[in-house]
C-alpha positions in Angstrom: -39.3 -155.2 -61.4 -42.0 -153.0 -59.5 -40.6 -149.4 -59.3 -41.6 -148.3 -56.2 -41.7 -144.6 -54.2 -42.2 -143.9 -50.6 -43.1 -140.8 -49.6 -43.2 -139.6 -45.7 -41.7 -136.4 -44.3 -41.0 -138.4 -41.1 -37.4 -140.1 -42.0 -38.1 -142.5 -39.5 -41.2 -143.4 -41.0 -40.0 -143.8 -44.4 -37.0 -146.0 -43.0 -39.9 -148.6 -41.4 -41.9 -148.6 -45.0 -38.6 -149.5 -46.4 -37.7 -152.1 -43.7 -41.5 -153.6 -44.2 -40.6 -153.8 -48.1 -37.7 -155.7 -47.7 -39.4 -158.4 -45.8 -42.0 -158.4 -48.0 -39.4 -159.0 -51.1 -37.9 -161.9 -48.6 -41.2 -163.3 -48.6 -42.1 -163.3 -52.0 -38.6 -164.0 -53.9 -40.5 -163.9 -57.1 -41.0 -160.1 -57.4 -38.2 -157.2 -57.7 -38.3 -154.0 -56.8 -36.7 -150.7 -57.3 -37.3 -148.0 -54.5 -36.9 -144.3 -54.1 -37.6 -142.6 -50.9 -38.8 -139.2 -50.9 -39.3 -136.8 -47.6 -41.1 -134.3 -49.6 -44.1 -134.1 -52.2 -42.0 -131.5 -54.6 -39.0 -133.8 -54.6 -41.4 -136.6 -55.6 -43.1 -134.8 -58.2 -39.8 -133.9 -60.0 -38.4 -137.3 -60.1 -41.7 -138.0 -61.6 -40.6 -135.8 -64.7 -37.7 -138.3 -65.3 -39.3 -141.5 -64.2 -42.7 -143.9 -63.8 -43.4 -145.5 -61.2 -46.0 -148.3 -60.5 -46.7 -148.1 -56.7 -46.8 -145.4 -54.3 -46.4 -145.4 -50.5 -47.7 -141.9 -49.5 -48.2 -140.4 -45.6 -51.2 -138.4 -45.9 -49.4 -135.2 -44.1 -46.5 -134.7 -45.9 -45.9 -130.8 -46.2 -48.3 -128.3 -48.3 -49.2 -130.6 -50.4 -51.2 -133.3 -48.4 -51.1 -137.1 -49.4 -54.4 -136.9 -50.8 -53.6 -134.0 -53.1 -50.4 -135.7 -54.3 -52.1 -138.6 -54.9 -54.9 -137.2 -57.1 -51.9 -135.3 -59.4 -50.2 -139.1 -59.6 -53.5 -140.4 -61.1 -54.3 -137.5 -63.4 -50.3 -138.2 -64.8 -50.4 -142.4 -64.6 -53.9 -143.7 -64.3 -52.1 -147.1 -64.0 -50.6 -146.1 -60.6 -51.4 -148.1 -57.4 -51.5 -145.5 -54.2 -51.2 -147.1 -50.6 -51.6 -144.2 -47.9 -49.8 -144.6 -44.5 -50.9 -142.0 -42.0 -51.6 -141.9 -38.2 -55.2 -140.6 -39.0 -58.4 -142.3 -40.1 -59.7 -139.0 -41.8 -59.2 -139.2 -44.7 -60.9 -143.0 -45.6 -63.4 -141.2 -47.9 -61.2 -139.4 -49.9 -59.0 -142.3 -50.3 -62.0 -144.2 -51.6 -62.9 -141.9 -53.7 -59.5 -142.0 -55.5 -59.5 -145.6 -55.6 -56.8 -146.2 -53.5 -55.5 -149.8 -53.1 -55.2 -149.7 -49.5 -55.0 -147.4 -46.4 -52.7 -148.5 -43.7 -53.0 -146.7 -40.2 -49.1 -146.5 -38.5 -48.1 -147.7 -36.1 -48.3 -150.4 -39.6 -48.3 -153.9 -38.8 -46.4 -156.4 -41.2 -49.5 -158.4 -41.8 -51.5 -155.4 -43.0 -48.5 -154.3 -45.2 -48.4 -157.7 -46.7 -52.1 -157.6 -47.5 -51.9 -154.4 -49.2 -48.8 -155.0 -51.3 -50.4 -158.2 -52.3 -53.4 -156.2 -53.5 -51.1 -153.9 -56.4 -48.4 -157.1 -57.0 -50.1 -160.3 -57.4 -52.7 -159.0 -60.1 -49.5 -158.8 -61.9 -47.1 -161.4 -61.2 -47.7 -163.8 -64.6 -48.0 -160.4 -66.8 -44.9 -158.2 -66.5 -45.3 -154.8 -67.6 -43.3 -152.2 -68.7 -44.3 -148.4 -67.7 -42.8 -145.3 -69.6 -43.6 -142.1 -69.9 -44.0 -140.6 -73.8 -44.7 -137.1 -74.9 -46.3 -136.6 -71.9 -48.6 -139.9 -71.8 -48.1 -143.0 -69.7 -47.8 -146.0 -72.1 -48.1 -149.6 -70.1 -46.9 -152.4 -72.6 -46.3 -156.3 -71.8 -43.2 -157.4 -71.5 -43.7 -160.0 -73.9 -45.2 -157.9 -76.6 -41.6 -156.0 -76.9 -39.4 -156.8 -79.9 -36.4 -154.8 -79.2 -35.3 -151.4 -77.6 -32.8 -149.6 -79.9 -30.5 -146.3 -79.1 -31.3 -143.4 -81.1 -28.9 -140.7 -79.3 -30.3 -139.9 -76.1 -33.8 -141.2 -77.1 -34.5 -144.9 -77.0 -37.1 -146.7 -79.1 -39.0 -149.6 -78.3 -40.6 -151.3 -80.9 -43.7 -153.6 -80.1 -45.3 -156.0 -82.4 -48.0 -153.2 -83.2 -46.6 -150.2 -82.3 -43.4 -147.8 -81.4 -42.4 -145.8 -78.7 -39.9 -143.0 -78.7 -38.8 -142.2 -75.1 -35.7 -140.2 -73.3 -33.8 -142.5 -71.1 -30.5 -144.5 -71.1 -30.3 -147.9 -71.7 -29.1 -148.4 -68.6 -32.3 -147.7 -67.0 -34.1 -149.9 -69.6 -31.7 -152.7 -69.2 -32.6 -152.3 -65.2 -36.3 -151.8 -66.1 -36.3 -155.1 -68.7 -34.8 -157.5 -65.7 -35.6 -160.5 -67.4 -34.1 -163.5 -68.7 -35.5 -163.2 -72.3 -34.1 -159.6 -72.8 -30.7 -159.8 -74.0 -28.3 -156.9 -74.9 -26.8 -157.2 -78.0 -24.1 -154.5 -77.3 -24.4 -151.0 -76.1 -27.1 -149.8 -78.3 -30.2 -152.5 -78.7 -31.8 -155.1 -76.3 -33.4 -158.0 -78.0 -36.5 -160.0 -76.9 -35.4 -163.6 -77.2 -38.9 -164.9 -77.6 -39.3 -162.6 -80.2 -36.5 -163.8 -82.5 -37.4 -165.3 -86.1 -34.0 -166.8 -86.6 -30.4 -166.7 -85.9 -27.6 -167.2 -88.1 -23.9 -166.7 -87.3 -24.1 -163.3 -88.7 -27.4 -162.3 -87.4 -30.4 -162.3 -85.5 -33.6 -161.6 -87.2 -36.5 -160.3 -85.3 -40.5 -161.1 -86.3 -40.9 -157.8 -88.0 -37.9 -158.4 -90.4 -35.6 -156.2 -88.2 -31.7 -157.2 -88.4 -29.4 -157.1 -85.6 -25.6 -158.0 -85.8 -24.5 -161.0 -83.5 -21.6 -160.1 -81.3 -18.5 -161.6 -82.3 -17.8 -164.7 -80.1 -21.3 -164.6 -78.9 -23.2 -167.0 -81.5 -23.3 -170.5 -79.4 -24.3 -168.9 -76.0 -26.8 -166.9 -78.1 -28.3 -169.3 -80.4 -28.7 -171.9 -77.0 -30.6 -168.9 -75.9 -32.8 -168.5 -78.8 -33.8 -171.9 -78.5 -34.6 -171.9 -75.0 -36.9 -169.0 -75.2 -38.5 -170.0 -78.6 -39.5 -173.6 -77.8 
């Protein structure tokens, strides 16, 4: 799932971008998006303290912080972010090129041009799905297939991969939404496992590739074992 932020101080322009995105989603049923809309740069910057976005649709003329300055701040915090500018002026082409923006759309935005811009940032990762998150001020991007499981540790959640682990401040609900793929299975309310990385399953427990064991919730063994077989072979 791609996490996308729209930032435009004109509500009508933000709504038009959101409408174009809905049309793009309808034409690309294999892609999923979560979308947040902001009308000031400060609101977006505040949200970025809690959430890592993959794609940004930015107006150039927003408020005290223009779209170019906002994009520079975004890229300093997340070099993997994709920036698409939406503007009524062509005066900032050079700046957009300098910061490696994915596209520069002039208003009124044509559907064909919008689709082309989205294709640039989505199709390159269509086969490999990633989870992007922030840990200790650093942005990490890991392949979802590399994730073994997620465990709750009070207000923090530990994401364990085959080679590493990360402790992030988040909710299980937010992570479940980000790990919105059938291979991820919630083992109750405190853990999520990757069915592709299960080593073995018994009526009592699931053993992951690193030896970590999880208790099988009562009454779920048959359905869970069938899912494990589905994603293991």
